[in-house]
C-alpha positions in Angstrom: 99.8 3.1 -41.2 99.1 3.1 -37.6 100.8 0.3 -35.3 99.2 -0.8 -32.2 100.4 -2.3 -28.7 98.7 -5.2 -27.1 95.9 -3.5 -24.6 96.4 -6.5 -22.3 99.7 -5.4 -21.4 100.2 -3.4 -18.1 101.4 -0.4 -19.7 98.5 -0.1 -22.2 95.8 -1.4 -20.0 96.5 1.3 -17.2 96.9 3.9 -19.9 93.3 3.3 -21.2 91.4 2.3 -18.1 93.4 3.6 -15.3 93.8 7.2 -16.8 90.5 7.7 -18.4 87.4 7.5 -16.1 84.9 7.4 -19.1 86.6 4.4 -20.6 86.8 2.3 -17.2 83.0 3.1 -16.5 82.1 2.0 -20.2 84.1 -1.2 -19.4 82.6 -1.9 -16.0 79.0 -1.4 -17.2 79.3 -3.4 -20.1 81.0 -6.4 -18.3 79.4 -6.5 -14.6 75.9 -7.9 -14.0 74.4 -4.7 -12.9 70.8 -3.7 -13.0 70.0 -0.7 -15.2 69.2 1.4 -12.1 72.7 0.3 -10.9 74.7 1.6 -13.8 77.9 3.5 -12.7 77.8 7.2 -13.8 81.2 8.1 -12.1 84.3 6.6 -10.4 87.2 7.6 -8.5 90.4 5.5 -8.5 91.7 4.1 -5.4 95.6 4.0 -5.2 96.8 0.3 -4.5 99.9 -1.7 -4.9 99.6 -5.5 -4.9 102.5 -8.0 -4.7 101.4 -11.1 -6.5 101.9 -14.5 -4.4 103.9 -15.9 -7.2 107.0 -14.0 -8.3 107.1 -15.2 -11.7 103.9 -13.7 -12.4 104.7 -10.2 -11.1 104.6 -8.7 -14.7 101.6 -10.7 -15.8 99.0 -9.0 -13.6 97.4 -5.6 -14.0 95.4 -4.4 -11.1 93.2 -1.4 -10.6 90.7 -0.5 -7.9 88.1 2.1 -8.2 84.8 3.3 -6.2 81.6 4.4 -7.8 79.4 7.5 -6.7 77.4 4.9 -4.4 80.5 3.7 -2.8 80.6 0.4 -4.5 84.0 -0.8 -5.0 85.4 -2.4 -8.1 88.7 -4.4 -8.5 89.7 -5.0 -12.1 92.5 -7.3 -12.9 94.2 -8.7 -16.2 96.0 -12.0 -15.6 97.9 -13.3 -18.5 98.6 -16.7 -17.2 96.3 -18.9 -14.9 97.5 -20.5 -11.6 95.6 -22.6 -9.1 96.0 -20.1 -6.5 94.8 -17.1 -8.3 91.1 -17.5 -7.4 92.5 -17.3 -3.7 94.4 -14.0 -4.5 91.4 -12.4 -5.9 89.3 -13.6 -2.9 91.8 -12.1 -0.5 91.9 -8.8 -2.3 87.9 -8.5 -2.5 87.7 -9.5 1.1 90.3 -6.9 2.1 88.7 -4.2 0.3 85.3 -5.0 1.9 86.8 -5.2 5.3 88.7 -1.9 4.9 85.5 -0.1 4.5 85.3 -0.2 8.5 87.9 2.5 8.6 85.3 5.0 7.3 81.8 3.4 8.3 80.8 2.6 11.9 78.0 0.0 11.2 78.1 -3.2 9.4 74.9 -2.5 7.4 76.6 0.5 5.7 79.3 -1.7 4.0 78.8 -1.4 0.3 79.4 -4.4 -2.2 82.8 -5.1 -3.8 83.0 -6.5 -7.3 85.9 -8.3 -8.8 86.2 -8.1 -12.6 89.0 -10.3 -13.9 90.2 -10.9 -17.5 92.1 -13.9 -18.0 94.0 -14.5 -21.2 94.1 -18.3 -20.6 91.3 -21.1 -20.1 91.0 -22.3 -16.8 87.5 -23.9 -16.7 88.4 -27.0 -18.8 85.5 -29.3 -18.3 83.6 -30.4 -21.4 80.4 -28.5 -20.4 82.1 -25.3 -19.9 83.9 -25.8 -23.1 82.2 -22.6 -24.8 81.5 -20.5 -21.5 83.7 -17.6 -21.1 81.8 -15.5 -18.7 81.9 -16.8 -15.0 79.8 -15.1 -12.3 80.4 -16.2 -8.7 78.3 -15.2 -5.6 78.0 -16.4 -2.1 75.0 -18.6 -2.4 73.3 -21.5 -0.5 74.0 -24.7 -2.3 70.5 -26.1 -2.3 68.6 -22.7 -2.9 71.0 -20.5 -4.8 68.3 -17.7 -4.8 69.3 -17.2 -1.1 72.5 -15.3 -1.1 74.8 -13.3 1.1 75.3 -9.9 -0.5 78.6 -7.9 -0.5 81.0 -9.9 -2.7 80.7 -10.8 -6.3 83.5 -12.1 -8.7 83.3 -12.2 -12.6 86.1 -14.2 -14.4 86.2 -13.8 -18.2 88.4 -16.3 -20.2 89.4 -14.1 -23.3 90.6 -17.1 -25.4 87.2 -18.6 -25.3 85.4 -15.2 -26.3 83.5 -15.6 -29.9 81.6 -12.5 -30.9 77.8 -13.2 -31.5 76.6 -9.7 -32.8 74.2 -9.6 -30.1 72.5 -6.3 -30.1 71.7 -6.3 -26.6 75.5 -7.1 -25.8 77.1 -4.7 -28.4 79.3 -2.9 -26.2 80.1 -6.1 -24.2 81.4 -7.6 -27.2 83.1 -4.6 -28.7 85.2 -4.3 -25.5 86.0 -8.1 -25.4 87.1 -7.7 -29.2 89.3 -4.8 -28.4 91.1 -6.8 -25.8 91.3 -10.0 -28.0 91.7 -8.7 -31.6 94.5 -6.0 -31.0 98.1 -6.9 -30.5 101.6 -5.9 -31.4 101.0 -7.4 -34.8 97.9 -5.2 -35.6 98.0 -2.7 -38.3 94.5 -2.1 -39.2 91.3 -2.0 -37.0 88.0 -3.6 -38.0 85.5 -0.8 -38.9 82.7 -1.8 -36.6 85.1 -1.5 -33.7 85.4 2.2 -34.4 81.6 2.7 -34.3 81.4 3.2 -30.5 83.0 6.4 -29.2 84.6 4.9 -26.1 86.2 2.1 -28.0 87.4 4.2 -30.7 89.1 6.5 -28.0 90.5 3.4 -26.5 92.0 2.3 -29.9 93.7 5.9 -30.1 95.5 5.0 -26.9 96.8 1.6 -28.0 98.5 3.2 -30.9 102.3 2.8 -30.6 102.9 6.4 -31.6 101.3 7.5 -28.3 104.0 6.2 -26.1 107.6 7.5 -25.6 110.7 5.4 -26.2 111.0 4.6 -22.4 107.3 3.3 -22.4 108.0 1.2 -25.5 111.1 -0.2 -23.7 108.8 -1.1 -20.7 106.4 -2.7 -23.2 109.3 -4.8 -24.8 110.1 -5.9 -21.3 106.5 -6.8 -20.6 106.6 -9.1 -23.7 109.8 -10.8 -22.9 108.6 -11.4 -19.1 105.0 -12.7 -20.1 106.8 -15.3 -22.4 109.2 -16.3 -19.7 106.3 -16.5 -17.2 104.3 -18.8 -19.5 107.1 -21.1 -20.0 107.7 -21.4 -16.2 104.1 -21.7 -15.6 104.0 -24.7 -18.1 107.1 -26.4 -16.4 
């Protein structure tokens, strides 16, 4: 019987989505509010090293940056524990990526959009009206006429703990990826059969198997487990 690692860990998340372009493309297309004509068909990873503002959270954040074939940029993050400053950190990273395009383009109108896709393993929208809403899409919009928007930066935050599968046919891949991220952890020994119906998700499951990692990598994973427990305690207190 196979044993699995938590795909939310930095080691496993980066192995799956940071080393396999097809899986990262599938995840982005299923999570981002893109039109059908905007769907991503190819990406290139951009090397990046980010130092979180809060030292105690340094091992609870997974950060990846990539660019598609139309030069749109995507920043993908996994945040295990929420802090009030985290939105500002995401805003800074996205703004930095947007401005840095000026290093290779000479006209402002040539700047391409930057999207932030952030998975949060904790609830941060706690008002009663947001109790069951896990998907949060932010844009720069006129507060009176929200259809009047400034294009360029968009932010998607997904609260994993609020997600509940609804078996929507039009959102099948969206739900399968979120189930992959929420249902599989270090205690998982058997995968739900319907999670294996999609080729990409089935491939990701294979990369989450414990047997796919070396002893040194498993030691790193164990350190992640300890660090996230410690970080959670320190954030709470």
